[in-house]
C-alpha positions as CSV (number, residue, x, y, z in Angstrom):
1,M,-45.2,85.6,-135.5
2,K,-42.2,85.5,-133.2
3,R,-40.0,87.1,-135.8
4,L,-42.7,89.8,-136.3
5,I,-42.5,90.6,-132.6
6,E,-38.7,90.5,-132.6
7,E,-38.7,92.9,-135.6
8,A,-41.1,95.2,-133.8
9,R,-38.9,95.1,-130.7
10,A,-35.8,95.9,-132.8
11,L,-37.6,98.9,-134.4
12,L,-38.4,100.3,-131.0
13,R,-34.8,99.9,-129.8
14,D,-33.6,101.7,-132.9
15,A,-36.1,104.5,-132.0
16,G,-34.6,104.7,-128.4
17,V,-37.1,102.5,-126.5
18,R,-35.0,99.8,-124.9
19,E,-37.6,97.8,-123.0
20,A,-41.2,97.3,-124.2
21,K,-43.8,94.7,-123.6
22,L,-45.3,93.6,-126.9
23,D,-48.6,91.8,-127.3
24,V,-50.2,90.1,-130.3
25,Q,-53.2,92.2,-131.1
26,R,-56.4,90.1,-131.4
27,Q,-58.8,92.9,-132.5
28,A,-58.9,93.4,-136.2
29,G,-57.9,96.9,-137.5
30,Y,-55.4,97.6,-134.7
31,G,-52.4,96.0,-136.2
32,E,-50.9,92.6,-135.5
33,V,-48.6,93.6,-132.6
34,S,-49.1,96.5,-130.1
35,T,-47.4,98.0,-127.1
36,A,-48.5,100.2,-124.2
37,V,-44.9,101.4,-123.5
38,A,-45.9,105.0,-123.9
39,F,-48.1,104.8,-120.7
40,E,-45.1,103.5,-118.7
41,L,-42.9,106.4,-120.0
42,S,-45.7,108.8,-119.3
43,K,-45.6,107.8,-115.6
44,K,-41.9,108.7,-115.4
45,S,-42.0,111.9,-117.5
46,G,-45.4,113.3,-116.7
47,K,-46.0,113.8,-120.5
48,D,-49.2,112.8,-122.4
49,P,-48.9,109.2,-123.4
50,F,-50.3,109.9,-126.9
51,S,-47.7,112.5,-127.5
52,I,-45.0,110.1,-126.4
53,A,-46.4,107.4,-128.7
54,K,-46.4,109.8,-131.7
55,Q,-42.9,110.8,-131.0
56,I,-41.7,107.2,-130.9
57,V,-43.6,106.3,-134.1
58,E,-41.9,109.3,-135.9
59,A,-38.5,107.8,-135.0
60,V,-39.4,104.3,-136.3
61,D,-37.9,103.4,-139.7
62,T,-39.7,100.4,-141.3
63,S,-37.9,100.7,-144.7
64,G,-35.7,97.7,-144.0
65,S,-38.4,95.6,-142.3
66,R,-39.5,92.2,-143.8
67,F,-42.6,91.8,-141.6
68,V,-43.7,95.3,-140.5
69,S,-45.3,97.5,-143.1
70,H,-46.1,100.5,-141.0
71,V,-46.5,101.7,-137.4
72,E,-49.1,104.0,-136.0
73,A,-49.9,105.8,-132.7
74,V,-53.5,105.7,-131.6
75,K,-55.2,107.3,-128.7
76,P,-54.9,107.3,-125.8
77,G,-51.3,106.1,-126.3
78,Y,-50.9,102.7,-127.9
79,I,-48.4,101.9,-130.7
80,N,-49.6,99.4,-133.3
81,F,-47.4,97.5,-135.7
82,H,-49.1,96.4,-138.9
83,A,-47.9,93.4,-140.8
84,R,-46.6,93.1,-144.3
85,W,-49.0,90.3,-145.0
86,D,-47.4,88.8,-148.1
87,A,-44.2,88.1,-146.1
88,L,-45.9,87.1,-142.8
89,A,-48.4,84.7,-144.4
90,E,-45.8,83.0,-146.5
91,D,-43.5,82.4,-143.6
92,V,-46.2,81.2,-141.2
93,I,-47.7,78.8,-143.7
94,D,-44.4,77.5,-144.9
95,E,-43.2,76.9,-141.3
96,A,-46.4,75.1,-140.3
97,V,-46.6,72.9,-143.4
98,K,-43.0,71.8,-143.1
99,A,-43.3,71.0,-139.4
100,G,-46.5,69.0,-139.9
101,D,-48.2,67.6,-136.8
102,R,-45.2,68.7,-134.6
103,Y,-45.7,72.4,-135.5
104,G,-45.2,74.7,-132.5
105,A,-42.8,72.3,-130.7
106,L,-40.5,73.9,-128.2
107,D,-37.1,73.0,-126.7
108,V,-37.6,74.7,-123.3
109,G,-37.4,71.4,-121.5
110,K,-34.2,70.2,-123.1
111,D,-32.1,68.0,-120.8
112,Q,-34.8,68.0,-118.1
113,Y,-36.7,64.9,-116.9
114,M,-40.3,65.3,-115.7
115,L,-42.2,62.5,-114.0
116,V,-45.9,63.0,-114.3
117,E,-48.2,61.0,-112.1
118,H,-51.9,60.8,-112.9
119,T,-55.0,58.5,-112.7
120,S,-53.9,56.7,-109.5
121,V,-57.4,55.3,-108.9
122,N,-57.8,52.9,-106.0
123,P,-57.7,49.4,-107.6
124,N,-61.1,48.4,-106.2
125,K,-63.5,49.9,-108.8
126,A,-64.0,51.0,-112.4
127,L,-63.1,54.5,-113.5
128,H,-65.9,57.0,-113.2
129,I,-66.0,60.4,-114.8
130,G,-64.3,62.1,-111.9
131,H,-61.3,59.8,-112.4
132,A,-61.5,60.5,-116.1
133,R,-60.9,64.2,-115.4
134,N,-57.7,63.3,-113.6
135,T,-56.6,60.9,-116.5
136,C,-57.4,63.4,-119.2
137,L,-55.7,66.3,-117.5
138,G,-52.6,64.3,-116.6
139,D,-52.3,62.7,-120.0
140,S,-52.6,66.1,-121.7
141,L,-50.0,67.6,-119.3
142,A,-47.6,64.8,-120.2
143,R,-48.1,65.4,-123.9
144,L,-47.7,69.2,-123.4
145,L,-44.4,68.7,-121.6
146,T,-43.2,66.3,-124.3
147,R,-44.1,68.8,-127.0
148,A,-42.1,71.4,-125.0
149,G,-39.0,69.2,-125.2
150,Y,-38.9,67.6,-121.8
151,R,-38.1,63.9,-121.3
152,V,-41.3,62.7,-119.7
153,A,-42.2,59.5,-118.0
154,V,-45.8,58.8,-116.9
155,A,-46.6,57.0,-113.6
156,N,-49.8,55.5,-112.3
157,Y,-49.6,55.1,-108.5
158,V,-51.5,51.9,-107.6
159,D,-52.9,52.4,-104.1
160,D,-53.1,48.7,-103.2
161,S,-52.9,49.3,-99.4
162,G,-55.4,50.4,-96.8
163,T,-59.1,50.0,-96.0
164,Q,-60.4,50.4,-99.5
165,M,-58.7,47.1,-100.5
166,A,-59.5,45.5,-97.1
167,D,-63.2,46.0,-98.0
168,I,-62.9,43.9,-101.2
169,L,-60.8,41.2,-99.5
170,L,-63.3,41.1,-96.7
171,A,-66.1,40.5,-99.2
172,F,-64.2,37.7,-101.0
173,S,-62.9,36.0,-97.8
174,K,-65.6,36.4,-95.2
175,L,-68.9,37.6,-96.8
176,G,-69.5,35.0,-99.4
177,Y,-68.8,37.0,-102.6
178,G,-67.5,35.0,-105.5
179,M,-64.3,36.0,-107.3
180,E,-66.0,35.9,-110.7
181,P,-68.3,38.7,-111.8
182,P,-71.7,38.1,-113.4
183,D,-71.8,37.6,-117.2
184,G,-71.2,40.8,-119.1
185,V,-69.8,42.7,-116.1
186,K,-66.2,43.8,-116.0
187,F,-64.2,42.7,-112.9
188,D,-63.4,46.3,-111.9
189,D,-67.1,47.3,-112.1
190,Y,-68.0,44.2,-110.1
191,C,-65.5,45.2,-107.4
192,G,-66.9,48.7,-107.3
193,R,-70.4,47.3,-106.6
194,I,-69.0,45.1,-103.9
195,Y,-67.2,48.0,-102.3
196,T,-70.5,49.9,-102.0
197,E,-72.3,46.9,-100.6
198,V,-69.6,46.1,-98.1
199,N,-69.5,49.6,-96.7
200,R,-73.2,49.4,-96.2
201,R,-72.9,46.1,-94.4
202,I,-70.1,47.4,-92.2
203,A,-72.2,50.4,-91.2
204,E,-75.0,47.9,-90.2
205,D,-72.7,45.4,-88.4
206,S,-69.9,46.9,-86.3
207,T,-68.2,43.5,-85.7
208,L,-67.0,43.7,-89.4
209,E,-64.9,46.8,-88.7
210,A,-62.4,44.9,-86.5
211,E,-62.0,42.3,-89.2
212,R,-61.4,45.0,-91.8
213,R,-58.7,46.6,-89.7
214,R,-57.0,43.2,-89.3
215,I,-57.0,42.6,-93.0
216,S,-55.7,46.1,-93.7
217,A,-52.8,45.7,-91.3
218,S,-51.9,42.3,-92.9
219,L,-51.5,44.0,-96.3
220,E,-48.0,45.3,-95.2
221,D,-46.9,41.8,-94.4
222,I,-45.4,40.4,-97.6
223,G,-45.8,36.8,-96.4
224,S,-49.4,37.0,-95.4
225,E,-52.3,35.2,-97.1
226,F,-54.2,38.5,-97.6
227,Y,-51.1,40.1,-99.2
228,R,-51.1,37.4,-101.9
229,L,-54.8,37.6,-102.4
230,N,-54.6,41.3,-102.7
231,R,-52.0,41.2,-105.4
232,S,-54.2,38.9,-107.5
233,V,-57.3,41.1,-107.1
234,V,-55.4,44.3,-107.7
235,D,-53.9,43.0,-110.9
236,R,-57.3,42.0,-112.3
237,V,-58.9,45.4,-111.5
238,L,-55.8,47.2,-112.8
239,R,-56.0,45.5,-116.2
240,D,-59.6,46.6,-116.6
241,Q,-58.9,50.1,-115.4
242,M,-55.9,50.4,-117.8
243,R,-58.1,49.3,-120.8
244,T,-60.4,52.2,-120.0
245,C,-57.5,54.7,-119.7
246,W,-56.1,53.4,-123.0
247,R,-59.5,53.9,-124.5
248,L,-59.3,57.6,-123.4
249,G,-56.0,57.9,-125.2
250,A,-53.7,57.8,-122.2
251,R,-50.4,56.0,-122.0
252,Y,-48.1,55.0,-119.1
253,D,-44.5,54.0,-118.5
254,V,-44.6,52.6,-115.0
255,L,-47.1,51.4,-112.4
256,N,-45.8,52.0,-108.9
257,R,-47.6,49.9,-106.3
258,E,-48.0,51.6,-102.9
259,S,-47.3,48.4,-101.1
260,D,-43.9,48.3,-102.7
261,V,-43.0,51.6,-101.0
262,I,-42.9,49.5,-97.9
263,A,-41.5,46.3,-99.5
264,F,-38.5,48.1,-101.0
265,D,-37.7,49.9,-97.8
266,L,-38.3,53.4,-99.3
267,W,-40.3,54.3,-96.2
268,S,-37.8,52.9,-93.7
269,E,-35.0,55.0,-95.3
270,T,-37.2,58.1,-95.4
271,F,-38.4,57.6,-91.8
272,Q,-34.8,57.3,-90.6
273,K,-33.9,60.5,-92.3
274,L,-36.9,62.3,-90.8
275,Q,-35.8,61.1,-87.4
276,T,-32.2,62.2,-87.9
277,M,-33.5,65.7,-88.9
278,D,-35.7,65.8,-85.8
279,A,-38.7,66.3,-88.0
280,V,-40.8,63.6,-86.3
281,Y,-41.6,62.5,-82.7
282,L,-43.3,59.6,-80.9
283,A,-46.5,61.0,-79.2
284,Q,-46.6,60.2,-75.5
285,E,-50.1,61.3,-74.7
286,G,-53.5,62.3,-76.1
287,A,-55.4,60.8,-79.1
288,K,-52.1,60.3,-81.0
289,K,-50.3,58.4,-78.2
290,G,-48.0,55.7,-79.5
291,C,-48.0,57.2,-83.0
292,W,-45.1,58.7,-84.9
293,V,-46.0,62.2,-85.9
294,I,-44.4,64.8,-88.2
295,K,-43.9,68.3,-86.6
296,L,-45.9,71.0,-88.4
297,A,-45.6,73.8,-85.8
298,D,-43.3,75.8,-88.0
299,H,-45.6,75.7,-91.0
300,P,-47.8,78.8,-91.3
301,V,-50.9,77.0,-92.4
302,L,-50.6,73.3,-91.6
303,S,-49.9,74.1,-87.9
304,K,-53.4,75.3,-87.4
305,E,-54.8,71.8,-87.8
306,G,-52.1,70.0,-85.7
307,D,-49.3,67.6,-86.4
308,E,-49.8,64.7,-88.9
309,V,-49.6,61.0,-88.0
310,L,-47.2,59.0,-90.2
311,V,-47.1,55.7,-88.3
312,K,-50.1,54.5,-86.3
313,S,-49.8,53.0,-82.8
314,D,-50.1,49.5,-84.3
315,G,-47.0,50.1,-86.5
316,T,-48.8,50.5,-89.8
317,T,-48.0,53.5,-92.0
318,T,-50.5,56.2,-93.1
319,Y,-51.0,57.0,-96.8
320,V,-49.3,60.4,-96.1
321,A,-46.2,58.6,-94.9
322,R,-46.1,56.4,-98.0
323,D,-46.7,59.6,-100.1
324,I,-43.7,61.2,-98.5
325,A,-41.4,58.2,-99.2
326,Y,-42.7,58.0,-102.8
327,A,-42.0,61.8,-103.3
328,C,-38.5,61.3,-102.0
329,W,-38.0,58.5,-104.5
330,K,-39.4,60.6,-107.4
331,L,-36.9,63.4,-106.7
332,G,-33.9,61.3,-105.8
333,A,-33.9,62.0,-102.1
334,V,-33.5,58.2,-101.1
335,L,-30.9,55.6,-102.2
336,K,-33.4,52.8,-102.3
337,D,-35.1,52.0,-105.6
338,F,-37.7,49.7,-107.0
339,K,-37.2,46.7,-109.3
340,Y,-39.6,46.1,-112.1
341,R,-41.1,43.5,-114.4
342,R,-42.7,44.2,-117.8
343,W,-46.5,44.2,-117.1
344,G,-47.9,44.9,-120.6
345,E,-47.8,47.4,-123.4
346,N,-49.6,50.6,-124.4
347,P,-51.6,50.6,-127.6
348,D,-48.6,52.3,-129.3
349,G,-46.5,49.2,-128.5
350,S,-44.4,50.9,-125.8
351,P,-43.8,48.9,-122.7
352,V,-45.5,49.3,-119.3
353,Y,-43.5,48.3,-116.2
354,I,-44.7,47.5,-112.7
355,T,-42.9,47.5,-109.4
356,D,-42.2,43.9,-108.2
357,V,-40.1,42.5,-105.4
358,N,-39.2,39.6,-107.7
359,G,-38.6,41.8,-110.7
360,E,-35.4,41.6,-112.7
361,E,-35.6,44.9,-114.6
362,V,-33.5,47.7,-113.1
363,L,-34.8,51.0,-114.5
364,K,-34.4,54.6,-113.5
365,F,-37.9,56.2,-113.3
366,G,-37.0,58.2,-110.2
367,Q,-34.5,61.1,-109.8
368,A,-36.7,63.5,-111.8
369,S,-35.8,67.2,-112.3
370,S,-39.4,67.9,-111.1
371,T,-42.6,65.9,-110.7
372,V,-46.2,66.8,-111.5
373,N,-48.7,65.1,-109.4
374,V,-52.3,65.3,-110.6
375,V,-54.3,64.9,-107.4
376,D,-57.7,66.4,-106.6
377,A,-58.0,69.6,-104.6
378,R,-59.4,67.8,-101.6
379,Q,-55.9,66.4,-101.0
380,K,-54.4,69.8,-100.6
381,R,-53.4,69.3,-96.9
382,P,-51.7,65.9,-97.4
383,Q,-49.9,67.2,-100.4
384,E,-48.7,70.2,-98.4
385,V,-47.5,67.8,-95.7
386,V,-45.5,66.0,-98.3
387,K,-43.9,69.3,-99.5
388,H,-43.2,70.2,-95.9
389,A,-41.4,66.9,-95.3
390,L,-39.4,67.4,-98.5
391,R,-38.3,70.8,-97.2
392,K,-37.2,69.3,-93.9
393,L,-35.2,66.7,-95.9
394,G,-33.3,69.4,-97.8
395,V,-35.3,68.9,-101.1
396,D,-36.5,72.0,-102.9
397,P,-40.3,71.6,-102.6
398,S,-40.9,73.7,-105.7
399,R,-39.7,70.5,-107.6
400,Y,-42.8,68.8,-106.3
401,I,-45.9,70.2,-108.1
402,H,-49.3,69.4,-106.9
403,Y,-51.5,69.9,-109.9
404,A,-54.8,70.3,-108.1
405,Y,-58.2,70.0,-109.8
406,E,-61.7,70.2,-108.5
407,V,-64.2,67.3,-108.5
408,V,-66.8,66.4,-111.0
409,S,-70.3,66.4,-109.8
410,L,-73.5,65.1,-111.3
411,S,-76.3,67.2,-112.8
412,R,-79.8,66.9,-111.4
413,S,-80.9,64.9,-114.4
414,D,-78.0,62.4,-114.2
415,A,-78.4,62.1,-110.4
416,A,-82.1,61.4,-110.9
417,K,-81.3,58.6,-113.4
418,L,-79.3,57.0,-110.6
419,K,-82.4,57.3,-108.3
420,V,-80.6,59.8,-106.1
421,D,-83.0,62.1,-104.1
422,V,-81.8,65.5,-105.5
423,Q,-84.4,67.6,-103.6
424,D,-83.6,71.2,-104.5
425,Q,-79.9,70.6,-105.3
426,Q,-78.6,71.7,-108.6
427,F,-75.9,69.0,-108.6
428,V,-74.9,66.0,-106.5
429,H,-71.3,65.0,-105.5
430,M,-70.2,61.6,-106.7
431,S,-69.3,58.9,-104.2
432,G,-67.9,55.4,-104.9
433,R,-68.6,54.4,-101.3
434,A,-72.3,55.4,-101.7
435,G,-72.6,54.1,-105.3
436,V,-73.3,57.5,-106.8
437,Y,-71.3,57.7,-110.0
438,I,-71.2,57.4,-113.8
439,N,-68.6,55.0,-115.1
440,V,-66.5,56.0,-118.1
441,D,-67.0,53.0,-120.4
442,P,-70.8,53.0,-120.5
443,L,-70.7,56.8,-121.1
444,L,-68.2,56.4,-124.0
445,D,-70.5,53.7,-125.4
446,Y,-73.5,56.0,-125.2
447,I,-71.8,58.9,-126.9
448,A,-70.4,56.6,-129.6
449,E,-73.8,55.2,-130.3
450,K,-75.2,58.7,-130.8
451,A,-72.3,59.5,-133.1
452,V,-72.9,56.3,-135.2
453,E,-76.6,57.1,-135.5
454,G,-75.7,60.5,-137.0
455,A,-73.1,59.0,-139.3
456,V,-75.4,56.4,-140.7
457,K,-77.8,59.1,-141.8
458,R,-75.0,61.0,-143.6
459,H,-73.1,58.0,-144.9
460,P,-75.4,55.0,-145.4
461,D,-72.7,53.3,-147.5
462,W,-70.1,53.2,-144.7
463,P,-69.1,49.7,-143.4
464,A,-69.7,48.9,-139.8
465,E,-66.0,48.9,-139.0
466,K,-65.7,52.5,-140.2
467,L,-68.8,53.6,-138.3
468,D,-67.5,52.1,-135.1
469,E,-64.0,53.7,-135.6
470,V,-65.4,57.1,-136.2
471,G,-68.0,56.7,-133.4
472,E,-65.3,55.8,-130.9
473,K,-63.1,58.7,-131.9
474,V,-66.0,61.2,-131.6
475,A,-66.9,59.8,-128.2
476,V,-63.3,60.2,-126.9
477,A,-63.0,63.7,-128.3
478,A,-66.4,64.7,-126.8
479,L,-65.5,63.5,-123.3
480,R,-61.8,64.6,-123.2
481,Y,-62.6,68.1,-124.5
482,F,-65.5,68.4,-122.0
483,L,-63.1,67.5,-119.1
484,I,-60.1,69.7,-120.0
485,K,-61.8,72.9,-121.4
486,S,-62.5,74.3,-117.9
487,D,-60.1,75.7,-115.4
488,P,-58.9,72.8,-113.2
489,D,-59.8,74.8,-110.0
490,K,-63.4,74.9,-111.1
491,M,-65.9,72.2,-110.3
492,I,-67.5,70.5,-113.3
493,V,-71.2,69.7,-113.2
494,F,-71.4,66.8,-115.5
495,D,-74.4,66.2,-117.7
496,S,-74.3,63.2,-120.0
497,E,-76.5,64.8,-122.6
498,Q,-74.4,68.0,-122.7
499,A,-71.1,66.0,-122.8
500,S,-72.4,63.9,-125.7
501,D,-73.4,66.9,-127.8
502,I,-71.3,67.1,-131.0
503,E,-72.1,70.7,-131.8
504,G,-71.0,74.0,-130.2
505,D,-68.0,74.2,-127.9
506,T,-67.2,70.5,-128.2
507,G,-64.5,68.1,-129.2
508,P,-66.4,66.9,-132.3
509,Y,-66.7,70.6,-133.5
510,I,-62.9,70.5,-133.7
511,Q,-62.9,67.2,-135.4
512,Y,-65.4,68.5,-138.0
513,A,-63.2,71.4,-138.9
514,Y,-60.3,69.0,-139.5
515,A,-62.5,66.7,-141.6
516,R,-63.6,69.7,-143.7
517,A,-60.0,70.7,-144.3
518,S,-59.1,67.1,-145.2
519,R,-61.8,66.9,-147.8
520,I,-60.6,70.1,-149.5
521,I,-57.1,68.7,-149.7
522,E,-58.4,65.4,-151.1
523,K,-60.4,67.1,-153.8
524,A,-57.7,69.5,-154.9
525,E,-56.0,69.0,-158.2
526,A,-53.2,71.4,-157.6
527,E,-50.1,71.6,-155.5
528,P,-50.3,74.0,-152.5
529,L,-48.0,77.1,-152.6
530,P,-47.5,79.3,-149.5
531,K,-46.7,82.4,-151.5
532,P,-49.7,84.8,-151.2
533,Y,-51.5,85.9,-154.4
534,G,-51.0,89.6,-153.3
535,Q,-50.7,91.9,-150.3
536,N,-54.4,92.5,-149.8
537,L,-55.5,89.2,-148.4
538,D,-59.1,88.6,-147.2
539,D,-59.7,89.4,-143.5
540,A,-60.6,85.7,-143.0
541,E,-57.3,84.6,-144.5
542,K,-55.4,87.1,-142.3
543,E,-57.2,85.9,-139.2
544,L,-56.5,82.2,-139.9
545,V,-52.8,82.9,-140.6
546,K,-52.6,84.9,-137.4
547,V,-54.2,82.1,-135.3
548,I,-52.0,79.4,-136.9
549,G,-48.9,81.6,-136.1
550,L,-49.9,81.8,-132.5
551,L,-49.5,78.1,-131.7
552,P,-45.9,78.3,-130.5
553,F,-46.9,81.1,-128.2
554,V,-49.8,79.0,-126.9
555,F,-47.6,76.1,-126.1
556,E,-45.0,78.5,-124.5
557,E,-47.7,80.0,-122.2
558,A,-49.4,76.7,-121.5
559,V,-46.1,75.1,-120.4
560,K,-45.2,78.1,-118.2
561,I,-48.5,77.9,-116.3
562,L,-49.2,74.2,-116.9
563,S,-52.5,75.0,-118.5
564,V,-54.3,72.3,-120.5
565,K,-57.3,74.6,-120.8
566,R,-55.1,77.1,-122.8
567,V,-54.6,74.4,-125.5
568,A,-58.3,73.5,-125.5
569,S,-59.2,77.2,-125.9
570,Y,-56.8,77.5,-128.8
571,L,-58.3,74.5,-130.6
572,R,-61.7,76.1,-130.4
573,E,-60.4,79.5,-131.6
574,L,-58.5,77.8,-134.5
575,A,-61.6,75.7,-135.6
576,V,-63.8,78.8,-135.5
577,S,-61.2,80.8,-137.6
578,F,-61.0,78.0,-140.1
579,N,-64.8,77.6,-140.4
580,N,-65.1,81.4,-141.0
581,F,-62.4,81.1,-143.7
582,Y,-64.3,78.1,-145.2
583,E,-67.5,80.1,-145.5
584,K,-65.9,83.3,-146.9
585,C,-63.0,82.1,-149.0
586,P,-63.7,79.5,-151.7
587,V,-60.7,77.3,-152.3
588,L,-61.4,74.8,-155.0
589,T,-63.3,77.2,-157.3
590,A,-60.8,80.1,-156.9
591,S,-58.4,81.3,-159.6
592,H,-55.2,79.3,-159.8
593,D,-52.9,81.7,-157.8
594,V,-55.6,82.1,-155.1
595,K,-56.4,78.4,-155.1
596,V,-52.8,77.2,-154.5
597,F,-52.2,79.7,-151.8
598,R,-55.5,78.8,-150.0
599,L,-54.6,75.1,-150.3
600,A,-51.4,75.8,-148.5
601,L,-53.3,77.8,-145.9
602,V,-55.6,74.8,-145.4
603,E,-52.6,72.5,-145.1
604,A,-51.0,74.8,-142.5
605,F,-54.3,74.8,-140.6
606,R,-54.2,71.0,-140.5
607,S,-50.7,71.1,-139.1
608,A,-51.6,73.5,-136.3
609,L,-54.8,71.7,-135.4
610,S,-53.2,68.2,-135.5
611,S,-50.3,69.4,-133.3
612,A,-52.6,71.0,-130.7
613,A,-55.1,68.2,-130.9
614,W,-52.4,65.7,-130.1
615,V,-51.5,67.6,-126.9
616,A,-55.2,67.7,-126.0
617,G,-55.5,64.0,-126.7
618,I,-58.3,64.6,-129.2
619,P,-58.3,62.0,-132.0
620,L,-58.9,63.4,-135.5
621,V,-61.0,62.0,-138.4
622,R,-60.9,62.7,-142.1
623,E,-64.6,62.2,-142.5
624,M,-67.6,62.6,-140.1
């Protein structure tokens, strides 16, 4: 498809049109590539655009073209290029089949290192579906950048400091909660329940607030009892959280503990630089007296809400301060670095490292060309403060990308199941503190059970292991697709029944198209051949070839605007095109020449879908 566009552009240049924007035409009957350049020329000359278009077309010579069969001018002034389908189909199919599940890969990121941070759930609870949106978006972004040729490392920022951890430690040390969860309850889920209960108890007993503050302050003291207890609790929660993330298909390279930003002196070096640049000051009066504060007066937006506290009057740092130091480490703006130890491994066998003051591994995860930080939209101000600080320190803030996404809320029906008083609300915001959320693991179990029930009816002979494997993959596809198919700046109203549906605009619909194609290939008794059986292909064949050929463009566009949704939309479009082809163009019963071509087209479809599905994190199945 790129070569078709390049050929069309060359034909226009030969006809005297040096610059023209060319678009792939999606509407059937109007050619495969079109341009509106006649309208631009009309503005300059005052002539009728249709007359200009006809004049250009008359000067176009397609006699030496491989991909363009003819060109036409259509009212009110468009120029459409029609493809020579025998050549175009053969090249698209051949390229896709040879590339396999890496079809569409780019090299735009060659020699550039991207650090992608996602998940970053406080290690005091299990992952709920709001966290899952972060994980699925972040994992797909990392995959997309990898497919575009970047060297990518994935970080999970472990926020093991602050009051959210003090709540859990208060429960274990002072409020009589045991360290072991009830039978059948995961430790991260247990801590999440405790977190909700402790917040309720603190609201009822104000004396607990002072104890919580004392514990929170001690978490920055590497020699304190609570520091050691916190490390133990965090590691147990983190292991449960990571199992959930792995279940969703995510992988990680490094776990950066927030407490280590202090322990490795990243903050002290950053703070000294901010002082040298006169970017911070010690407040002498008012509510911020005794605090170190970053100046925001010269920021056009942040200044309206006042300066931001970085170090409290008791000497403890705020999470914004730690975020600034962490951002400086990511982009190579500090000399200090972490040390690591091997913490575990991803399901693919690759290692996962964690920051550790006693670590012996010296690895370079910082000094990225750019960093993408998947952080929800409610953190817009703190993220802007970080970028402002980077600018003050002489770092190009455009290298620090806040990939903002809106929250996931619960539908009326799901909120009612949690016994939330919905009144006349159409949705309810989730809150870990209030105990209003749906955790990921039980939801995946529920979707998988529904998928297995359907599979048993269709395949009563399948063994339990196969049913479980397919059920799990269907569940992951359903949830991941549901969470990435919307624009990230749009709030998702989550409904468990809608998310578990396996028909319509869903992940399982994409899986089903792939399974259909796989069954055709398995049953075929002939070798695929990409050479078309003639120039007059069926419209459904042309459409499928065109959509397959678009994948490199889709990846190019998605990388440029960091749009995971663009890949999800493409998967849906590709599956719809294939299912239309499947209904209208018999493969196995066709004549030999037609059959071998259509087999090659089916194989090319599998290449395109598997490549895009990998980026989206949707696992594929050969049977459903």
